[in-house]
C-alpha positions in Angstrom: -11.1 16.1 -26.3 -10.4 14.3 -23.0 -7.0 15.6 -21.1 -4.8 13.0 -20.4 -2.9 13.2 -17.2 0.2 11.0 -16.8 0.2 8.3 -14.1 2.7 9.6 -11.2 4.1 7.3 -8.3 4.3 9.5 -5.4 7.8 9.3 -3.6 7.2 12.0 -1.1 4.2 14.1 0.4 2.5 15.9 -2.0 2.3 19.8 -2.4 -1.3 20.0 -3.4 -3.1 23.2 -3.0 -5.4 21.9 -0.3 -2.5 21.1 1.7 -1.1 24.8 1.6 -2.9 25.9 4.9 -4.3 24.4 8.4 -7.7 25.0 7.7 -7.9 23.5 4.1 -5.5 20.6 5.1 -7.9 19.8 7.9 -11.0 19.8 5.8 -9.0 18.0 2.8 -7.8 15.4 5.2 -11.0 14.8 6.5 -12.5 13.7 3.3 -9.2 11.6 2.5 -9.8 9.8 5.8 -13.4 8.9 5.0 -12.1 7.3 1.7 -9.3 5.6 3.3 -11.6 4.3 6.2 -14.1 2.9 3.7 -11.2 1.2 1.7 -9.5 -0.5 4.9 -13.2 -1.8 5.7 -13.7 -3.2 2.1 -10.2 -4.6 2.0 -10.7 -6.4 5.3 -13.6 -8.3 3.8 -12.4 -9.1 0.3 -8.6 -8.9 0.6 -5.9 -6.4 -0.4 -6.9 -4.8 -3.6 -8.8 -8.1 -4.4 -12.5 -6.8 -4.9 -11.6 -5.2 -8.1 -10.7 -8.3 -9.7 -14.4 -9.8 -8.7 -16.4 -7.3 -10.6 -17.1 -6.6 -14.5 -14.4 -5.3 -16.8 -16.4 -2.3 -17.2 -16.9 -1.7 -13.4 -13.0 -2.4 -12.7 -12.2 0.4 -15.4 -14.5 2.9 -13.8 -13.2 1.9 -10.2 -9.6 2.3 -11.3 -10.2 5.7 -13.2 -12.0 7.1 -10.0 -8.9 5.7 -8.1 -6.6 7.7 -10.2 -8.6 10.8 -10.1 -8.6 10.5 -6.3 -5.0 10.1 -6.1 -4.2 12.9 -8.4 -6.5 15.2 -6.6 -4.5 14.0 -3.4 -1.1 15.1 -5.0 -2.1 18.0 -7.3 -5.6 19.3 -6.3 -7.5 22.2 -4.7 -9.6 21.5 -1.7 -13.0 21.1 -3.8 -10.9 18.6 -6.0 -10.0 16.3 -3.2 -13.5 16.7 -1.6 -15.2 15.6 -4.9 -12.9 12.8 -5.8 -12.7 11.5 -2.1 -16.7 11.3 -2.2 -16.6 9.7 -5.6 -13.9 7.4 -4.5 -16.2 6.3 -1.7 -18.8 5.7 -4.5 -16.6 3.6 -6.5 -15.6 1.4 -3.3 -19.6 1.1 -2.6 -20.1 0.0 -6.2 -17.2 -2.7 -6.6 -18.3 -4.0 -2.8 -22.0 -4.1 -3.9 -21.1 -5.8 -7.3 -18.9 -8.6 -5.7 -21.6 -9.2 -3.1 -24.2 -9.5 -5.8 -21.9 -11.8 -7.8 -21.9 -14.2 -4.8 -17.9 -13.8 -4.9 -16.0 -15.5 -1.8 -14.8 -13.0 0.9 -11.1 -13.3 2.0 -10.4 -16.6 3.0 -11.0 -17.0 6.8 -7.1 -18.4 7.2 -5.7 -15.3 6.2 -5.1 -12.9 9.3 -4.1 -9.9 7.3 -2.9 -9.1 3.7 -0.7 -6.1 3.1 0.6 -4.7 -0.3 4.3 -4.8 -0.8 6.5 -2.4 -2.7 6.8 -4.9 -5.6 3.1 -4.6 -6.1 2.5 -8.4 -4.7 0.3 -9.0 -1.8 1.7 -10.7 1.4 -1.1 -12.7 2.9 -0.5 -13.5 6.6 -1.6 -16.9 7.9 -1.6 -19.0 11.3 0.5 -21.9 10.1 1.4 -23.8 7.1 -1.8 -25.9 7.1 -3.6 -22.6 6.7 -0.8 -21.8 4.0 -1.9 -24.7 2.0 -5.6 -23.8 2.3 -5.1 -20.4 0.8 -6.0 -20.8 -2.9 -4.6 -18.5 -6.0 -7.1 -15.9 -6.5 -5.4 -14.1 -9.7 -3.2 -11.8 -7.7 0.6 -12.1 -7.3 0.5 -13.2 -4.0 2.9 -14.4 -1.1 1.7 -16.4 1.7 3.8 -16.0 5.2 3.2 -17.8 8.7 3.3 -16.0 11.9 6.4 -18.1 12.4 8.1 -16.8 9.1 7.3 -13.3 10.2 9.0 -14.0 13.4 11.9 -15.1 11.8 12.1 -12.1 9.2 11.8 -9.7 11.8 14.3 -11.2 14.0 16.8 -11.4 10.7 16.1 -7.6 9.7 16.8 -6.4 13.1 13.5 -4.8 13.3 12.8 -6.1 16.9 16.0 -4.3 18.1 15.2 -1.1 16.7 11.6 -1.6 18.4 13.0 -2.2 21.6 15.3 0.8 21.5 12.5 3.0 20.4 9.0 1.8 21.4 6.3 2.9 19.1 8.7 3.6 16.0 7.4 3.2 12.8 9.6 1.1 10.2 9.1 2.5 6.9 11.8 1.0 5.0 14.9 -1.3 5.5 18.1 -2.2 3.7 21.1 -4.1 4.0 24.3 -2.2 5.0 27.5 -3.9 4.4 30.9 -2.3 5.5 32.9 -2.1 2.4 36.0 -3.7 2.3 39.0 -2.4 0.4 40.9 -4.2 -2.1 44.2 -5.7 -1.1 46.2 -3.1 -3.3 44.1 -0.3 -2.1 46.7 0.6 0.5 49.5 0.6 -2.1 47.6 2.5 -4.9 44.9 4.5 -2.8 44.5 7.9 -3.3 46.5 10.8 -1.6 44.7 12.2 1.4 46.5 15.6 1.1 48.4 15.9 4.1 
């Protein structure tokens, strides 16, 4: 009987066995890097997480299972687990790439400069201008098309540019709106005793 492993959404760096010593970490990370390099290469050609939609249902299911096994080994596996699953992930990437190519599927629209997966699961496609935005067709993914001018406005509104000016080379890993709480009018009359 097959072992069912629950799907996990990692929120912090894993504590997998392969990460516990510098030597095994270096070897395991090299295997992960090879799979990641191939993922970036194929995603640039087909679009972010799009190639899996261009292949047969059977191939897609096999690819998705392998991606799960790779992620599970990354977070919970031994050195041998991560090496094996990274190698198999490379095979899975090559298989979906080859099948999509053989089927004559179109590569990512040339109007799209880059794509990135958002926290919501949607894909943000970045294009140069509104004419290019109109030219990008729906391809079955939850996609948000954003122009370079809009990216500039978003960066300005979120104050990311201020952070980047103060801390050159900083990586923004998340943002949130911070608001100063305003006490109710009756707070000053009924507020808590502060004890002195």
